C-alpha positions as CSV (number, residue, x, y, z in Angstrom):
1,M,0.0,0.0,0.0
2,F,2.8,2.4,0.9
3,E,4.5,1.6,-2.4
4,L,1.4,2.6,-4.3
5,M,1.2,5.8,-2.3
6,G,4.8,6.5,-3.0
7,I,4.4,5.9,-6.7
8,L,1.3,8.2,-6.8
9,A,3.3,10.9,-4.8
10,L,6.1,10.7,-7.4
11,V,3.6,11.0,-10.2
12,F,1.9,14.0,-8.6
13,V,5.3,15.7,-8.0
14,G,6.2,15.0,-11.6
15,V,3.0,16.5,-12.9
16,I,3.4,19.6,-10.7
17,V,7.1,20.0,-11.8
18,F,6.1,19.5,-15.5
19,G,3.2,22.1,-15.1
20,V,5.6,24.6,-13.5
21,V,8.2,24.1,-16.2
22,A,5.5,24.5,-18.9
23,L,4.1,27.6,-17.2
24,V,7.6,29.2,-17.0
25,A,8.3,28.3,-20.6
26,G,5.0,29.8,-21.7
27,L,5.7,33.0,-19.8
28,L,9.2,33.2,-21.1
29,K,7.9,32.7,-24.7
30,L,5.4,35.5,-24.2
31,V,8.0,37.8,-22.6
32,L,10.5,37.2,-25.4
33,K,7.8,37.6,-28.1
34,I,6.7,41.0,-26.6
35,A,10.3,42.1,-26.1
36,L,11.3,41.2,-29.7
37,I,8.3,43.0,-31.3
38,P,10.4,46.2,-32.1
39,L,13.1,44.1,-33.6
40,A,10.6,42.2,-35.8
41,L,9.0,45.5,-36.9
42,L,12.5,46.8,-37.7
43,F,13.2,43.8,-39.9
44,K,9.8,44.1,-41.6
45,G,10.4,47.8,-42.2
46,L,13.9,47.1,-43.7
47,G,12.3,44.4,-45.9
48,L,9.7,46.8,-47.2
49,L,12.3,49.5,-47.8
50,L,14.6,47.1,-49.6
51,G,11.6,45.9,-51.7
52,A,10.7,49.4,-52.6
53,L,14.3,50.2,-53.6
54,V,14.4,47.1,-55.8
55,V,11.1,48.0,-57.4
56,L,12.3,51.5,-58.1
57,L,15.7,50.3,-59.5
58,V,14.0,47.8,-61.7
59,A,10.8,49.6,-62.7
60,G,12.3,53.1,-63.0
61,P,14.6,52.5,-66.0
62,L,11.9,50.2,-67.5
63,V,9.2,53.0,-67.3
64,L,11.8,55.6,-68.5
65,G,12.6,53.4,-71.6
66,I,8.9,52.7,-72.3
67,G,8.2,56.4,-71.9
68,L,11.0,57.4,-74.4
69,V,9.8,54.8,-76.9
70,I,6.3,56.2,-76.7
71,L,7.2,59.9,-76.3
72,I,9.7,60.3,-79.2
73,P,7.2,59.2,-81.9
74,L,4.5,61.3,-80.3
75,L,6.8,64.4,-80.4
76,L,7.6,63.7,-84.1
77,I,4.0,63.4,-85.0
78,G,3.2,66.5,-83.0
79,G,5.9,68.4,-84.8
80,V,4.6,67.3,-88.1
81,V,1.1,68.3,-87.2
82,W,2.3,71.6,-85.9
83,A,4.3,72.3,-89.1
84,G,1.4,71.3,-91.3
85,F,-1.0,73.5,-89.3
86,A,1.6,76.4,-89.5
87,L,1.9,75.8,-93.3
88,V,-1.8,75.9,-93.9
89,T,-2.6,79.0,-91.8
């Protein structure tokens, strides 16, 4: 009978120790998560900034090239129309 009570006492102590360790680990996880929020926001901001720079460096010259390809013929056509209008009037 005493052996059974001893085994149950060990089980109860193990459960209590496991519960305390789990509680401390959960609190530590929460504290670290809250403490690292500014660092996570910093990395997220740096990622967004880097992404914006990459988009500007890639899309900027592309838009400039497309604009020049479209703009130069339009300027030529506009000049021809203007010259024709000036010639007629």
